DRENDO-1510 file (C-alpha; in Angstrom, 1 decimal, always signed):
<recs>
REC; n; res; u; v; w
REC; 1; MET; -67.7; +18.9; -25.5 .
REC; 2; ALA; -68.8; +16.2; -28.6 .
REC; 3; ALA; -72.4; +16.7; -27.3 .
REC; 4; GLN; -72.2; +21.0; -28.1 .
REC; 5; ARG; -70.1; +20.5; -30.9 .
REC; 6; LEU; -73.4; +18.0; -32.2 .
REC; 7; ALA; -75.8; +21.4; -30.5 .
REC; 8; ALA; -74.2; +23.2; -33.2 .
REC; 9; LEU; -75.7; +21.2; -36.0 .
REC; 10; HIS; -79.1; +22.4; -35.4 .
REC; 11; ALA; -78.3; +25.5; -36.9 .
REC; 12; ALA; -76.3; +24.2; -39.7 .
REC; 13; ALA; -77.0; +23.2; -43.0 .
REC; 14; PRO; -77.3; +19.5; -44.4 .
REC; 15; SER; -75.6; +17.1; -42.2 .
REC; 16; ALA; -71.8; +16.3; -42.3 .
REC; 17; PHE; -72.4; +13.7; -42.9 .
REC; 18; SER; -74.2; +14.3; -46.2 .
REC; 19; SER; -73.3; +11.8; -49.3 .
REC; 20; THR; -71.9; +12.0; -52.5 .
REC; 21; SER; -73.6; +9.5; -54.3 .
REC; 22; PRO; -75.9; +10.4; -57.4 .
REC; 23; ALA; -79.2; +10.9; -57.0 .
REC; 24; PRO; -81.2; +7.1; -57.2 .
REC; 25; HIS; -83.4; +5.9; -59.8 .
REC; 26; GLY; -82.5; +8.6; -62.3 .
REC; 27; ARG; -83.6; +11.4; -59.9 .
REC; 28; ARG; -81.6; +14.7; -60.1 .
REC; 29; ALA; -78.8; +15.1; -57.5 .
REC; 30; SER; -79.5; +17.6; -54.2 .
REC; 31; ARG; -77.8; +18.1; -51.5 .
REC; 32; SER; -80.3; +15.8; -49.8 .
REC; 33; SER; -78.3; +12.6; -50.3 .
REC; 34; THR; -76.3; +11.6; -47.4 .
REC; 35; THR; -72.1; +10.8; -45.9 .
REC; 36; ALA; -68.6; +9.5; -44.4 .
REC; 37; LEU; -68.3; +8.8; -40.8 .
REC; 38; LEU; -70.3; +7.3; -40.7 .
REC; 39; PRO; -68.1; +8.8; -41.2 .
REC; 40; VAL; -68.2; +7.2; -40.3 .
REC; 41; ALA; -70.0; +7.5; -43.4 .
REC; 42; LEU; -71.0; +6.3; -42.8 .
REC; 43; PRO; -73.5; +5.8; -44.8 .
REC; 44; ARG; -75.3; +7.8; -47.5 .
REC; 45; ALA; -73.3; +9.3; -44.3 .
REC; 46; ALA; -70.8; +10.8; -45.3 .
REC; 47; THR; -70.0; +12.1; -48.4 .
REC; 48; THR; -66.2; +11.5; -48.1 .
REC; 49; LEU; -66.8; +7.7; -47.8 .
REC; 50; ARG; -69.0; +8.2; -51.0 .
REC; 51; ALA; -66.7; +9.7; -52.8 .
REC; 52; ALA; -66.9; +6.6; -55.6 .
REC; 53; PRO; -65.1; +7.7; -58.6 .
REC; 54; SER; -67.5; +8.9; -61.5 .
REC; 55; ARG; -65.5; +6.7; -64.1 .
REC; 56; LEU; -63.3; +3.8; -63.2 .
REC; 57; LEU; -60.0; +4.0; -63.6 .
REC; 58; PRO; -58.2; +1.2; -66.2 .
REC; 59; GLN; -57.9; -0.8; -63.5 .
REC; 60; GLU; -61.4; -0.7; -62.0 .
REC; 61; ALA; -62.7; -0.9; -65.7 .
REC; 62; LYS; -60.9; -4.4; -66.2 .
REC; 63; ALA; -63.0; -5.4; -63.0 .
REC; 64; ALA; -65.7; -4.3; -63.5 .
REC; 65; GLY; -66.1; -5.8; -67.0 .
REC; 66; SER; -65.2; -9.5; -65.8 .
REC; 67; GLY; -68.6; -10.2; -67.7 .
REC; 68; ARG; -70.6; -11.2; -64.7 .
REC; 69; SER; -73.1; -9.2; -63.4 .
REC; 70; VAL; -72.8; -8.8; -59.5 .
REC; 71; ARG; -76.0; -10.4; -59.5 .
REC; 72; CYS; -74.2; -13.8; -60.2 .
REC; 73; MET; -71.9; -12.9; -58.1 .
REC; 74; ALA; -74.0; -13.2; -55.2 .
REC; 75; SER; -76.0; -15.8; -56.4 .
REC; 76; ALA; -73.3; -18.3; -56.2 .
REC; 77; SER; -72.5; -16.9; -52.5 .
REC; 78; ALA; -76.4; -17.3; -51.6 .
REC; 79; ALA; -76.1; -20.9; -52.8 .
REC; 80; SER; -73.8; -21.9; -50.2 .
REC; 81; ALA; -74.2; -22.2; -46.1 .
REC; 82; ALA; -73.4; -19.0; -44.1 .
REC; 83; VAL; -69.2; -18.8; -44.6 .
REC; 84; ALA; -67.0; -17.5; -42.1 .
REC; 85; SER; -63.6; -17.1; -43.1 .
REC; 86; GLY; -60.2; -18.0; -41.9 .
REC; 87; ALA; -56.9; -16.4; -40.9 .
REC; 88; ALA; -54.7; -17.4; -43.6 .
REC; 89; GLU; -56.8; -16.4; -46.3 .
REC; 90; LEU; -57.6; -13.3; -44.5 .
REC; 91; LYS; -53.7; -12.4; -44.6 .
REC; 92; ALA; -53.5; -13.3; -48.1 .
REC; 93; ALA; -56.3; -11.5; -49.4 .
REC; 94; ARG; -54.8; -8.6; -47.2 .
REC; 95; GLU; -52.1; -8.4; -49.6 .
REC; 96; ASP; -53.6; -8.6; -52.5 .
REC; 97; ILE; -55.7; -5.7; -51.0 .
REC; 98; LYS; -52.9; -3.9; -50.7 .
REC; 99; GLU; -51.8; -4.2; -54.4 .
REC; 100; LEU; -55.2; -3.0; -55.5 .
REC; 101; LEU; -54.9; +0.2; -53.3 .
REC; 102; LYS; -51.6; +0.6; -55.0 .
REC; 103; THR; -53.0; +0.1; -58.4 .
REC; 104; THR; -56.3; +1.8; -58.4 .
REC; 105; HIS; -56.1; +3.9; -55.2 .
REC; 106; CYS; -59.4; +3.1; -54.1 .
REC; 107; HIS; -59.0; +3.8; -50.5 .
REC; 108; PRO; -62.0; +6.0; -50.0 .
REC; 109; ILE; -64.6; +3.5; -51.6 .
REC; 110; LEU; -63.4; +0.5; -49.7 .
REC; 111; VAL; -63.4; +2.6; -46.4 .
REC; 112; ARG; -67.4; +3.3; -47.8 .
REC; 113; LEU; -68.1; -0.4; -48.3 .
REC; 114; GLY; -67.0; -1.5; -45.3 .
REC; 115; TRP; -69.1; +1.3; -43.0 .
REC; 116; HIS; -72.1; +1.0; -45.4 .
REC; 117; ASP; -72.4; -2.7; -45.0 .
REC; 118; SER; -72.1; -2.3; -40.9 .
REC; 119; GLY; -74.1; +0.9; -41.0 .
REC; 120; THR; -77.3; +0.0; -40.7 .
REC; 121; TYR; -77.1; -1.9; -37.7 .
REC; 122; ASP; -80.5; -1.5; -34.9 .
REC; 123; LYS; -78.8; -2.4; -31.2 .
REC; 124; ASN; -82.6; -2.8; -30.2 .
REC; 125; ILE; -82.9; -5.6; -32.2 .
REC; 126; LYS; -81.0; -8.8; -31.1 .
REC; 127; GLU; -81.9; -11.3; -33.8 .
REC; 128; TRP; -79.6; -12.0; -36.5 .
REC; 129; PRO; -79.2; -11.3; -39.0 .
REC; 130; GLN; -82.7; -8.9; -38.8 .
REC; 131; ARG; -80.2; -6.3; -36.7 .
REC; 132; GLY; -78.6; -5.7; -39.6 .
REC; 133; GLY; -75.0; -4.4; -39.5 .
REC; 134; ALA; -71.3; -6.4; -40.8 .
REC; 135; ASN; -73.0; -9.6; -42.4 .
REC; 136; GLY; -72.1; -9.3; -45.9 .
REC; 137; SER; -75.7; -8.3; -47.3 .
REC; 138; LEU; -74.3; -5.2; -49.0 .
REC; 139; ARG; -73.3; -7.9; -52.0 .
REC; 140; PHE; -77.0; -8.3; -53.3 .
REC; 141; ASP; -78.3; -6.5; -55.5 .
REC; 142; VAL; -81.6; -5.1; -53.5 .
REC; 143; GLU; -79.4; -3.4; -50.8 .
REC; 144; LEU; -77.1; -2.0; -53.4 .
REC; 145; LYS; -79.7; +0.0; -54.8 .
REC; 146; HIS; -80.5; +2.0; -52.1 .
REC; 147; GLY; -80.1; +5.5; -52.4 .
REC; 148; ALA; -77.2; +5.6; -49.9 .
REC; 149; ASN; -75.5; +3.2; -51.3 .
REC; 150; ALA; -74.9; +4.5; -54.9 .
REC; 151; GLY; -72.0; +3.8; -56.8 .
REC; 152; LEU; -70.5; +1.1; -54.6 .
REC; 153; VAL; -71.4; -1.5; -57.4 .
REC; 154; ASN; -68.1; -0.8; -58.7 .
REC; 155; ALA; -66.5; -1.3; -54.8 .
REC; 156; LEU; -67.8; -4.5; -55.0 .
REC; 157; LYS; -66.4; -5.3; -58.9 .
REC; 158; LEU; -63.1; -4.3; -57.3 .
REC; 159; VAL; -63.0; -6.8; -54.9 .
REC; 160; GLN; -64.6; -10.0; -56.3 .
REC; 161; PRO; -61.7; -10.9; -57.6 .
REC; 162; ILE; -60.3; -11.5; -54.1 .
REC; 163; LYS; -63.6; -13.4; -52.9 .
REC; 164; ASP; -63.4; -15.4; -56.0 .
REC; 165; LYS; -59.6; -16.4; -55.1 .
REC; 166; TYR; -59.9; -17.1; -51.5 .
REC; 167; PRO; -64.0; -18.6; -51.5 .
REC; 168; ASN; -63.6; -19.4; -47.6 .
REC; 169; ILE; -63.6; -15.8; -46.9 .
REC; 170; SER; -66.7; -14.5; -46.4 .
REC; 171; TYR; -68.3; -11.3; -47.5 .
REC; 172; ALA; -68.6; -9.6; -44.6 .
REC; 173; ASP; -64.7; -10.1; -43.3 .
REC; 174; LEU; -63.8; -8.9; -46.7 .
REC; 175; PHE; -65.8; -5.9; -46.6 .
REC; 176; GLN; -64.6; -5.0; -43.5 .
REC; 177; LEU; -61.0; -6.0; -44.1 .
REC; 178; ALA; -60.4; -3.8; -47.2 .
REC; 179; SER; -62.0; -0.9; -45.5 .
REC; 180; ALA; -59.3; -1.1; -42.4 .
REC; 181; THR; -56.4; -1.8; -44.9 .
REC; 182; ALA; -57.6; +1.1; -46.8 .
REC; 183; ILE; -57.4; +3.3; -43.6 .
REC; 184; GLU; -53.8; +2.1; -42.9 .
REC; 185; GLU; -52.4; +2.2; -46.3 .
REC; 186; ALA; -53.7; +5.2; -46.7 .
REC; 187; GLY; -51.2; +6.1; -43.6 .
REC; 188; GLY; -53.6; +5.9; -40.5 .
REC; 189; PRO; -53.6; +3.8; -37.7 .
REC; 190; LYS; -53.5; +0.0; -37.5 .
REC; 191; ILE; -56.7; -0.9; -36.5 .
REC; 192; PRO; -58.1; -3.9; -33.7 .
REC; 193; MET; -59.6; -6.0; -36.3 .
REC; 194; THR; -61.6; -9.0; -35.3 .
REC; 195; TYR; -62.6; -11.3; -37.9 .
REC; 196; GLY; -64.8; -14.6; -38.1 .
REC; 197; ARG; -67.7; -12.9; -39.5 .
REC; 198; ILE; -70.6; -14.9; -41.2 .
REC; 199; ASP; -72.6; -14.1; -44.2 .
REC; 200; VAL; -76.2; -13.9; -44.7 .
REC; 201; THR; -77.0; -16.3; -47.7 .
REC; 202; GLY; -79.8; -14.3; -50.0 .
REC; 203; PRO; -81.4; -11.0; -50.3 .
REC; 204; GLU; -84.2; -11.6; -48.5 .
REC; 205; GLN; -82.5; -11.0; -45.7 .
REC; 206; CYS; -80.9; -7.6; -46.4 .
REC; 207; PRO; -82.0; -4.8; -44.2 .
REC; 208; PRO; -84.8; -2.2; -45.3 .
REC; 209; GLU; -83.7; +1.0; -46.8 .
REC; 210; GLY; -83.6; +4.1; -45.0 .
REC; 211; LYS; -81.2; +3.1; -41.9 .
REC; 212; LEU; -78.2; +5.0; -43.3 .
REC; 213; PRO; -77.7; +8.8; -42.6 .
REC; 214; ASP; -79.6; +11.3; -44.7 .
REC; 215; ALA; -77.6; +14.3; -45.3 .
REC; 216; GLY; -80.6; +17.0; -45.4 .
REC; 217; PRO; -82.6; +16.7; -42.3 .
REC; 218; SER; -84.6; +19.5; -41.0 .
REC; 219; ALA; -82.9; +19.1; -37.6 .
REC; 220; PRO; -79.3; +17.3; -38.7 .
REC; 221; ALA; -77.9; +16.9; -34.6 .
REC; 222; ASP; -81.1; +15.2; -33.8 .
REC; 223; HIS; -80.9; +13.0; -37.4 .
REC; 224; LEU; -77.6; +12.3; -36.5 .
REC; 225; ARG; -78.2; +11.1; -32.8 .
REC; 226; LYS; -81.0; +9.3; -34.2 .
REC; 227; VAL; -79.2; +7.4; -36.5 .
REC; 228; PHE; -75.8; +6.6; -34.5 .
REC; 229; TYR; -77.5; +6.3; -31.4 .
REC; 230; ARG; -79.3; +3.4; -32.9 .
REC; 231; MET; -76.4; +1.7; -33.8 .
REC; 232; GLY; -74.9; +2.1; -30.1 .
REC; 233; LEU; -72.3; +5.3; -31.1 .
REC; 234; ASP; -72.3; +8.3; -29.2 .
REC; 235; ASP; -71.2; +12.1; -29.9 .
REC; 236; LYS; -67.6; +11.2; -29.5 .
REC; 237; GLU; -67.0; +8.8; -32.0 .
REC; 238; ILE; -69.2; +10.1; -34.5 .
REC; 239; VAL; -67.2; +13.1; -34.4 .
REC; 240; VAL; -64.3; +11.4; -34.6 .
REC; 241; LEU; -65.5; +9.2; -37.4 .
REC; 242; SER; -66.3; +12.2; -39.5 .
REC; 243; GLY; -62.5; +12.7; -39.4 .
REC; 244; ALA; -62.4; +10.1; -42.3 .
REC; 245; HIS; -63.5; +13.1; -44.5 .
REC; 246; THR; -59.5; +13.5; -44.8 .
REC; 247; LEU; -59.9; +10.6; -47.5 .
REC; 248; GLY; -62.0; +11.0; -50.8 .
REC; 249; ARG; -63.7; +13.6; -52.3 .
REC; 250; SER; -67.4; +15.1; -52.7 .
REC; 251; ARG; -68.5; +15.4; -56.9 .
REC; 252; PRO; -71.7; +17.7; -57.4 .
REC; 253; GLU; -72.8; +15.9; -59.9 .
REC; 254; ARG; -73.6; +13.3; -57.3 .
REC; 255; SER; -74.2; +14.9; -53.7 .
REC; 256; GLY; -75.0; +18.8; -54.9 .
REC; 257; TRP; -71.6; +20.1; -52.9 .
REC; 258; GLY; -68.1; +21.1; -54.3 .
REC; 259; LYS; -66.5; +21.9; -57.3 .
REC; 260; PRO; -66.2; +19.6; -60.4 .
REC; 261; GLU; -62.7; +19.5; -60.1 .
REC; 262; THR; -59.8; +21.6; -58.2 .
REC; 263; LYS; -55.9; +21.7; -58.4 .
REC; 264; TYR; -55.8; +18.9; -55.9 .
REC; 265; THR; -58.2; +16.8; -58.1 .
REC; 266; LYS; -57.9; +17.3; -61.5 .
REC; 267; ASN; -54.7; +15.6; -62.5 .
REC; 268; GLY; -55.6; +12.4; -60.3 .
REC; 269; PRO; -54.0; +10.0; -58.9 .
REC; 270; GLY; -57.2; +8.0; -59.3 .
REC; 271; ALA; -60.2; +9.0; -61.6 .
REC; 272; PRO; -59.8; +13.1; -61.3 .
REC; 273; GLY; -62.3; +15.6; -60.4 .
REC; 274; GLY; -64.6; +16.6; -57.6 .
REC; 275; GLN; -63.8; +18.8; -54.6 .
REC; 276; SER; -61.6; +17.2; -52.0 .
REC; 277; TRP; -61.8; +18.3; -47.8 .
REC; 278; THR; -57.8; +18.2; -47.6 .
REC; 279; ALA; -55.0; +18.7; -50.7 .
REC; 280; GLU; -53.7; +15.3; -50.0 .
REC; 281; TRP; -57.2; +13.3; -50.0 .
REC; 282; LEU; -55.7; +10.2; -50.2 .
REC; 283; LYS; -53.8; +10.3; -47.1 .
REC; 284; PHE; -55.2; +9.7; -43.6 .
REC; 285; ASP; -54.4; +12.3; -40.9 .
REC; 286; ASN; -56.0; +14.4; -39.0 .
REC; 287; SER; -55.6; +17.7; -41.5 .
REC; 288; TYR; -59.5; +17.8; -41.9 .
REC; 289; PHE; -59.6; +18.8; -38.5 .
REC; 290; LYS; -56.7; +21.3; -38.6 .
REC; 291; GLU; -56.7; +22.6; -41.6 .
REC; 292; ILE; -60.3; +23.0; -42.9 .
REC; 293; LYS; -61.3; +25.3; -39.9 .
REC; 294; GLU; -58.7; +27.5; -41.3 .
REC; 295; LYS; -61.2; +28.0; -44.9 .
REC; 296; ARG; -58.1; +30.0; -46.2 .
REC; 297; ASP; -57.9; +27.5; -49.5 .
REC; 298; GLN; -61.0; +27.9; -51.5 .
REC; 299; ASP; -59.9; +24.8; -53.4 .
REC; 300; LEU; -61.0; +22.9; -50.2 .
REC; 301; LEU; -64.0; +21.8; -49.3 .
REC; 302; VAL; -66.1; +23.1; -45.9 .
REC; 303; LEU; -69.5; +21.8; -46.0 .
REC; 304; PRO; -72.1; +23.9; -43.5 .
REC; 305; THR; -72.1; +21.6; -40.6 .
REC; 306; ASP; -68.1; +20.9; -40.8 .
REC; 307; GLY; -67.7; +23.9; -39.1 .
REC; 308; ALA; -69.6; +21.9; -36.0 .
REC; 309; LEU; -67.1; +19.3; -35.7 .
REC; 310; PHE; -63.8; +21.3; -35.0 .
REC; 311; GLU; -64.1; +22.5; -31.5 .
REC; 312; ASP; -62.2; +19.8; -29.5 .
REC; 313; PRO; -58.7; +20.6; -29.3 .
REC; 314; THR; -58.0; +16.8; -29.2 .
REC; 315; PHE; -58.1; +16.2; -32.2 .
REC; 316; LYS; -55.4; +18.3; -33.3 .
REC; 317; ASP; -53.0; +15.8; -31.8 .
REC; 318; GLN; -53.2; +13.3; -34.5 .
REC; 319; GLU; -51.7; +11.0; -31.8 .
REC; 320; ALA; -55.0; +11.2; -29.9 .
REC; 321; PHE; -56.6; +11.8; -33.3 .
REC; 322; PHE; -55.4; +8.1; -34.7 .
REC; 323; LYS; -55.7; +6.6; -31.3 .
REC; 324; ASP; -59.7; +7.3; -31.3 .
REC; 325; TYR; -60.4; +6.3; -34.4 .
REC; 326; ALA; -58.9; +3.2; -34.8 .
REC; 327; GLY; -61.1; +2.2; -31.0 .
REC; 328; ALA; -64.2; +3.6; -33.3 .
REC; 329; HIS; -63.5; +2.3; -36.9 .
REC; 330; ALA; -63.2; -1.4; -34.6 .
REC; 331; LYS; -66.4; -1.4; -33.1 .
REC; 332; LEU; -68.4; +0.2; -36.3 .
REC; 333; SER; -66.7; -3.0; -38.2 .
REC; 334; ASN; -68.6; -5.6; -35.4 .
REC; 335; LEU; -71.8; -3.8; -35.1 .
REC; 336; GLY; -74.2; -6.5; -35.5 .
REC; 337; ALA; -72.1; -9.3; -36.9 .
REC; 338; LYS; -72.2; -13.1; -35.6 .
REC; 339; PHE; -68.6; -14.7; -35.6 .
REC; 340; ASN; -67.3; -18.1; -35.7 .
REC; 341; PRO; -65.9; -19.1; -33.8 .
REC; 342; PRO; -68.3; -16.7; -31.3 .
REC; 343; GLU; -65.3; -14.6; -30.0 .
REC; 344; GLY; -63.8; -14.4; -33.6 .
REC; 345; PHE; -60.2; -14.2; -33.8 .
REC; 346; THR; -57.3; -11.4; -35.0 .
REC; 347; LEU; -54.6; -11.4; -37.4 .
REC; 348; ASP; -51.7; -10.1; -35.6 .
REC; 349; GLY; -52.0; -11.7; -32.6 .
</recs>
């Protein structure tokens, strides 16, 4: 079934994983930027994941105005040895992330932050960190400037105070902790996470640009398979991870898709504007699979490729969707990671 759904993408327009990010280097936003699954956004990949606010909320602006550039933040970390995290600090950081989510409603951009750090993984490369993946490299300017990562500097500014408070936590763990916590706090499933990821130490260890999905390839299904198979993900995982479109919005000034605002987005919560896939775009559930297929509400976004993902009745069952999503998200969060201890550790037993 998953293979049939992806096959339908051959005849569809831009990838279902299209980015809502602004065009890089001042270029005009086009429909060929990338989205969510990584949905799984992965990467430029899912538009949802890319739903970074067009302007910061007051709390975000405060974090962003700390007087230090992201480059300075990263430099301090790069000067130290590779860091792995401890359980006590991670648990405390998780509580701080929950408070951040309550005050800024930044769930979508934190999900995207974790996905984009891990989504550069190449299963065909064995050496670390050359293989990419969840290694904290996304904190460096050179990678933040990749077109697929447009707007993620805001996510880094949001979590940097937590990193400063708990310096023994690696960026790699912090990004994945923030992503999983955002899913859970939005009403999603408990994700069976593993921690102890080690950070890369310098920008020279960042992956080259072009590892994340493109939103408008000429053969969408072939492109998605090429990108996600490279990461070791299969067709079903591509589809289930796309369910993260239930969170976030697409902004036309960034991706070329969606309305400037709708009845669901004009007044917040969060920075107003954009068009969402679901009415409750800060609630993680299976409504992406249930509601959008009907296309009854013109204020809800349906990308040309979304329809190819609605044929599996399994995901109309929220319990089944949550189970499959939790497993796929956990797998994504571990891609390419190097752990200390080697087997990693969990926080909740």
